[in-house]
C-alpha positions as CSV (number, residue, x, y, z in Angstrom):
1,M,102.0,21.8,43.1
2,I,102.6,18.2,42.5
3,G,101.1,16.0,45.3
4,E,102.7,12.6,45.0
5,I,105.5,11.8,42.5
6,N,104.7,8.7,40.5
7,Q,105.8,7.4,37.1
8,Q,103.0,9.3,35.4
9,N,104.1,12.7,36.6
10,L,107.9,12.2,37.1
11,Y,108.5,13.8,33.7
12,L,107.6,17.2,35.3
13,I,110.7,17.4,37.4
14,L,113.2,15.7,35.1
15,P,114.0,18.8,33.0
16,S,115.2,20.8,36.0
17,K,117.4,17.8,37.1
18,V,118.9,17.4,33.6
19,S,119.5,21.2,33.4
20,W,121.3,21.3,36.6
21,L,123.4,18.2,35.9
22,S,124.2,19.4,32.4
23,D,125.4,22.8,33.6
24,M,127.7,21.2,36.2
25,I,129.2,18.8,33.7
26,A,129.7,21.5,31.0
27,E,131.5,23.7,33.5
28,D,133.6,21.0,35.2
29,K,134.5,19.2,32.1
30,G,135.0,22.2,29.8
31,I,132.5,20.9,27.2
32,G,129.6,22.6,25.5
33,I,126.1,22.5,27.0
34,V,124.7,20.4,24.1
35,D,127.4,17.8,24.6
36,A,126.7,17.8,28.4
37,V,123.0,17.3,27.8
38,K,123.6,14.5,25.4
39,S,125.9,12.9,28.1
40,V,123.2,13.1,30.7
41,Y,120.6,11.5,28.5
42,R,122.9,8.7,27.5
43,S,123.9,7.9,31.0
44,E,122.9,5.1,33.3
45,V,122.1,7.8,35.9
46,Y,119.4,9.3,33.6
47,R,118.0,5.8,33.0
48,Q,117.7,5.3,36.7
49,L,116.4,8.9,37.2
50,E,113.5,8.3,34.8
51,D,112.4,5.2,36.7
52,E,110.4,6.4,39.7
53,S,111.0,3.2,41.6
54,T,114.7,4.0,42.1
55,K,113.7,7.2,43.9
56,M,116.7,8.9,42.4
57,W,114.5,12.0,41.8
58,H,115.1,12.7,45.5
59,L,118.7,13.5,44.8
60,G,120.0,16.9,44.2
61,P,122.3,17.9,41.3
62,V,125.5,17.3,43.3
63,A,124.6,13.8,44.3
64,L,123.5,13.0,40.7
65,Y,126.8,14.5,39.4
66,E,128.8,12.4,41.8
67,N,126.9,9.3,40.7
68,M,127.5,10.1,37.1
69,T,131.2,10.9,37.3
70,R,132.1,8.3,39.9
71,G,130.2,5.7,37.9
72,N,131.7,2.5,36.7
73,S,134.1,2.3,33.7
74,Q,131.3,1.5,31.3
75,E,129.6,4.8,32.2
76,S,132.8,6.7,31.4
77,K,133.1,5.0,28.0
78,N,129.5,6.0,27.2
79,N,130.0,9.7,27.9
80,T,132.0,12.3,26.2
81,F,133.9,13.6,29.1
């Protein structure tokens, strides 16, 4: 079990967050899982998620999905939705 989440061990929880988010995007947008994963990794949400100081790792997949899909117009241009 992880004690305290910090920048050095944050990488341990990111794969599950990316997996949940990618599944939701693929299903909702009707795209393949590979494209959904690429969209997540290219997103501003992921950049914030991988920075422990934002504390976005506290958010569940629904909140992350809402952040990603409601994002600004620049975010939409960067993703293959």
